[in-house]
ZAMARGU-4260 file (C-alpha; in steps of 0.2 Angstrom, whole numbers, plus 5000, padded with zeros to 4 digits):
<rodrens>
0) 5000/5000/5001 | 5014/5012/5004 | 5022/5009/4990 | 5007/5013/4976 | 5003/5027/4986
5) 5021/5035/4984 | 5017/5030/4965 | 5002/5039/4964 | 5011/5055/4973 | 5021/5055/4958
10) 5010/5050/4943 | 4994/5060/4945 | 5001/5076/4947 | 5010/5072/4930 | 4994/5066/4924
15) 4984/5081/4931 | 4997/5095/4928 | 5007/5088/4910 | 4992/5095/4900 | 4997/5100/4882
20) 4997/5117/4874 | 4983/5124/4885 | 4981/5143/4885 | 4973/5156/4898 | 4960/5166/4888
25) 4951/5183/4898 | 4934/5190/4891 | 4925/5206/4899 | 4910/5199/4907 | 4892/5207/4907
30) 4877/5199/4915 | 4863/5212/4912 | 4845/5207/4911 | 4851/5190/4915 | 4857/5189/4899
35) 4878/5183/4899 | 4888/5193/4886 | 4906/5190/4884 | 4916/5202/4874 | 4934/5208/4870
40) 4942/5187/4872 | 4960/5188/4871 | 4974/5174/4876 | 4983/5183/4890 | 4995/5169/4889
45) 5001/5166/4876 | 5014/5154/4878 | 5020/5137/4871 | 5015/5123/4884 | 5004/5121/4901
50) 4996/5138/4905 | 4983/5133/4917 | 4973/5135/4935 | 4970/5154/4935 | 4964/5162/4948
55) 4959/5180/4955 | 4974/5187/4966 | 4963/5206/4966 | 4949/5212/4956 | 4961/5215/4939
60) 4976/5202/4945 | 4977/5184/4938 | 4985/5173/4943 | 4990/5157/4934 | 5003/5144/4932
65) 5012/5145/4917 | 5027/5133/4909 | 5046/5144/4907 | 5062/5135/4902 | 5056/5116/4907
70) 5048/5121/4924 | 5032/5127/4928 | 5032/5142/4940 | 5016/5157/4944 | 5014/5171/4935
75) 5001/5187/4939 | 4992/5195/4923 | 4984/5213/4926 | 4970/5216/4917 | 4970/5234/4915
80) 4986/5239/4910 | 4993/5218/4901 | 5006/5219/4913 | 5014/5200/4916 | 5028/5196/4930
85) 5033/5181/4935 | 5030/5178/4956 | 5042/5161/4958 | 5056/5155/4952 | 5058/5138/4958
90) 5074/5129/4951 | 5069/5112/4962 | 5053/5110/4957 | 5037/5118/4946 | 5019/5127/4956
95) 5003/5123/4952 | 4984/5130/4958 | 4990/5148/4965 | 4977/5155/4975 | 4976/5170/4985
100) 4975/5169/5003 | 4961/5180/5010 | 4963/5194/5021 | 4983/5195/5015 | 4994/5199/4999
105) 5000/5182/4999 | 4997/5165/4990 | 4997/5149/4992 | 5004/5136/4977 | 5006/5118/4976
110) 5024/5113/4973 | 5029/5098/4965 | 5048/5095/4968 | 5061/5085/4956 | 5061/5073/4969
115) 5044/5069/4967 | 5038/5076/4985 | 5021/5087/4983 | 5016/5100/4998 | 5006/5116/4999
120) 5017/5130/5000 | 5015/5149/5005 | 5022/5163/4995 | 5027/5181/5000 | 5038/5192/4991
125) 5044/5177/4981 | 5051/5166/4996 | 5041/5149/4999 | 5036/5141/5015 | 5028/5125/5016
130) 5012/5123/5024 | 5007/5107/5027 | 5019/5090/5024 | 5007/5077/5028 | 4993/5078/5017
135) 4997/5076/4998 | 4985/5089/4992 | 4981/5092/4974 | 4971/5105/4973 | 4962/5119/4986
140) 4952/5135/4990 | 4953/5144/5005 | 4936/5146/5014 | 4945/5159/5026 | 4962/5163/5032
145) 4963/5149/5044 | 4950/5137/5035 | 4959/5126/5019 | 4948/5116/5010 | 4959/5103/4999
150) 4958/5090/4985 | 4969/5076/4994 | 4978/5064/4984 | 4972/5045/4992 | 4963/5029/4987
155) 4949/5037/4982 | 4953/5057/4983 | 4947/5064/5000 | 4939/5080/5004 | 4948/5087/5019
160) 4946/5103/5030 | 4960/5108/5037 | 4959/5122/5052 | 4976/5130/5055 | 4969/5137/5073
165) 4965/5120/5079 | 4978/5111/5070 | 4966/5098/5064 | 4962/5090/5046 | 4946/5082/5045
170) 4940/5070/5030 | 4921/5077/5025 | 4918/5067/5008 | 4929/5054/4997 | 4929/5050/4979
175) 4929/5069/4973 | 4934/5080/4958 | 4947/5095/4958 | 4935/5109/4958 | 4934/5119/4973
180) 4924/5137/4976 | 4917/5147/4989 | 4900/5149/4985 | 4895/5167/4985 | 4884/5177/4998
185) 4888/5161/5010 | 4902/5152/5018 | 4899/5138/5010 | 4912/5126/4998 | 4904/5118/4983
190) 4915/5101/4976 | 4912/5090/4962 | 4905/5071/4970 | 4910/5057/4959 | 4904/5042/4968
195) 4886/5039/4957 | 4888/5038/4937 | 4881/5057/4936 | 4893/5069/4945 | 4886/5081/4958
200) 4890/5098/4964 | 4887/5097/4981 | 4888/5110/4996 | 4900/5108/5012 | 4898/5116/5026
205) 4915/5117/5035 | 4911/5119/5051 | 4897/5106/5055 | 4902/5094/5039 | 4886/5095/5030
210) 4884/5093/5014 | 4871/5095/5002 | 4866/5093/4983 | 4865/5107/4972 | 4864/5100/4953
215) 4870/5087/4940 | 4887/5093/4934 | 4887/5094/4915 | 4889/5076/4909 | 4907/5073/4913
220) 4913/5088/4916 | 4920/5096/4933 | 4927/5112/4931 | 4915/5128/4934 | 4914/5143/4943
225) 4901/5152/4952 | 4896/5169/4948 | 4887/5185/4960 | 4871/5181/4957 | 4872/5164/4963
230) 4871/5156/4944 | 4887/5141/4939 | 4895/5141/4924 | 4904/5124/4916 | 4911/5123/4900
235) 4911/5107/4887 | 4921/5107/4871 | 4919/5124/4865 | 4901/5129/4873 | 4898/5138/4891
240) 4884/5130/4901 | 4873/5140/4914 | 4863/5134/4928 | 4853/5143/4941 | 4851/5132/4955
245) 4836/5143/4960 | 4826/5142/4945 | 4832/5130/4934 | 4832/5112/4929 | 4844/5109/4917
250) 4858/5116/4911 | 4858/5130/4896 | 4871/5133/4881 | 4874/5152/4885 | 4890/5153/4873
255) 4896/5144/4858 | 4914/5149/4855 | 4913/5144/4836 | 4924/5159/4830 | 4936/5156/4844
260) 4952/5146/4839 | 4951/5137/4857 | 4941/5119/4860 | 4941/5109/4876 | 4937/5122/4888
265) 4940/5117/4907 | 4944/5131/4922 | 4934/5144/4923 | 4934/5159/4935 | 4925/5175/4934
270) 4930/5192/4948 | 4919/5196/4962 | 4913/5212/4952 | 4909/5199/4940 | 4914/5211/4924
275) 4931/5199/4921 | 4928/5180/4916 | 4944/5170/4913 | 4944/5150/4905 | 4957/5138/4899
280) 4957/5129/4885 | 4967/5119/4871 | 4973/5126/4855 | 4962/5121/4840 | 4970/5116/4824
285) 4961/5118/4807 | 4959/5106/4793 | 4955/5110/4776 | 4939/5112/4773 | 4934/5096/4764
290) 4921/5084/4763 | 4934/5072/4766 | 4938/5078/4783 | 4917/5078/4788 | 4916/5062/4784
295) 4912/5056/4799 | 4895/5066/4798 | 4889/5051/4787 | 4876/5039/4795 | 4858/5036/4801
300) 4856/5047/4819 | 4843/5046/4832 | 4841/5057/4849 | 4828/5071/4856 | 4823/5089/4855
305) 4810/5098/4856 | 4798/5088/4867 | 4801/5073/4853 | 4812/5062/4842 | 4823/5067/4831
310) 4830/5057/4816 | 4846/5065/4803 | 4850/5054/4790 | 4866/5058/4781 | 4875/5050/4764
315) 4893/5047/4762 | 4904/5060/4752 | 4900/5059/4732 | 4897/5071/4717 | 4904/5086/4728
320) 4892/5087/4743 | 4883/5076/4756 | 4865/5073/4758 | 4852/5072/4773 | 4833/5071/4779
325) 4829/5076/4796 | 4813/5073/4806 | 4805/5080/4820 | 4792/5066/4828 | 4783/5075/4843
330) 4767/5063/4851 | 4770/5050/4836 | 4767/5062/4824 | 4780/5071/4811 | 4781/5088/4817
335) 4792/5095/4800 | 4805/5088/4790 | 4819/5095/4780 | 4831/5092/4767 | 4852/5098/4771
340) 4865/5097/4760 | 4883/5100/4763 | 4892/5104/4747 | 4910/5111/4742 | 4908/5127/4734
345) 4925/5141/4731 | 4937/5129/4742 | 4927/5130/4756 | 4909/5119/4761 | 4891/5126/4762
350) 4876/5119/4772 | 4858/5123/4765 | 4845/5116/4771 | 4825/5118/4764 | 4810/5115/4779
355) 4794/5106/4775 | 4777/5102/4784 | 4771/5085/4788 | 4761/5088/4772 | 4778/5091/4763
360) 4773/5109/4760 | 4788/5119/4760 | 4793/5133/4772 | 4804/5143/4760 | 4799/5149/4744
365) 4804/5141/4727 | 4819/5145/4726 | 4826/5147/4745 | 4837/5139/4756 | 4843/5142/4774
370) 4862/5144/4770 | 4876/5142/4783 | 4892/5146/4777 | 4907/5138/4784 | 4919/5144/4798
375) 4931/5129/4798 | 4933/5112/4803 | 4943/5103/4816 | 4947/5086/4818 | 4931/5084/4828
380) 4920/5098/4822 | 4912/5107/4806 | 4907/5124/4811 | 4896/5133/4801 | 4888/5150/4805
385) 4872/5146/4816 | 4876/5127/4815 | 4889/5116/4824 | 4893/5098/4821 | 4902/5091/4834
390) 4909/5069/4834 | 4911/5065/4853 | 4915/5047/4848 | 4912/5035/4834 | 4895/5033/4840
395) 4890/5049/4846 | 4886/5067/4838 | 4881/5083/4844 | 4872/5096/4832 | 4874/5114/4841
400) 4859/5124/4831 | 4856/5143/4835 | 4839/5148/4835 | 4832/5167/4835 | 4819/5171/4849
405) 4806/5182/4848 | 4812/5193/4860 | 4829/5194/4848 | 4840/5185/4861 | 4849/5170/4850
410) 4849/5153/4862 | 4858/5135/4859 | 4849/5120/4855 | 4859/5105/4857 | 4854/5090/4847
415) 4861/5073/4855 | 4862/5058/4842 | 4865/5040/4844 | 4871/5032/4825 | 4861/5018/4823
420) 4861/5002/4812 | 4846/5002/4803
</rodrens>
């Protein structure tokens, strides 16, 4: 058992921390009229290799882990000036997960030494001091200046509350995820429980140890952040989801980053004023806009949407195009049909479709089509203006469709499909 734990200490941090080509992106955030707007996005790390785990030290100062010269150090970024400043330079190791310590100018970080030792350190003026040497901490959040909530590497991973005044370290739950956050307007902390097949966001009272379910996560997503109004954000792929525990029953997509050159969103954080949002994602690699590169769309697909059953059948590429038929069945009756094509046009791709009633009466005029010009093609996505196809795996696909609402807003509706053999 001791040897296995030692192996976990060495191997798990490497698996967690050594991601390839992640970047940190900053957006201006607006939440007026219950609508989320993200504008003026920019890559603030702009660095080859690992850039991750951002947090706000102050309203206008972001800390994150960034790789340089073969090691990972903590860097700060000033949102008002764009200036960067390295805060650590540890030759014997690397730092991860920088987190501000409340009511101080100090921050803490996970230090992984070249010897394989992994401790939580406190940093002040570039100098670090180990805080805990009895717990192998992977992730953490300060609930107050003296109360620390940690993801502790173990079998299984443990949720531990450390009280530095009382020198106690109590396990509150097990089999948890890495995302730990203070819940706005409360003294509670949220964490991700992975005990069940459907992961849960739960709250923890650090004084009593009481935990309560808040909501299910977006499927298989563990990174999240809270906004000041008590809503939760989670990212998956290129989509940003929102959930209000007070009134929502399901997650809603509030932003699809179809034009941005990143994918696979993970960490998300916002400052307290909620005018800045930071997220981490992987750089996106574009492919040539050819039918061959989106051949994975071909097949017979079935799913659910708009309170009914959807069917979408795409042909293999031939003759410079792919063709599909679509129908929506509600309460056992066809609601409407579509005919769709994706054609090679002017060294790009163009998606066209026409709608028909259940009696095959066209919605559009005789020569009119609804057109979706291509934005780009990636390894697992075909992104058109207003419609994105995403390959989840060989037998699962999601189609995100932008639908205009009566109030002028646009909602993103996901169609979850499974490939069928008939």
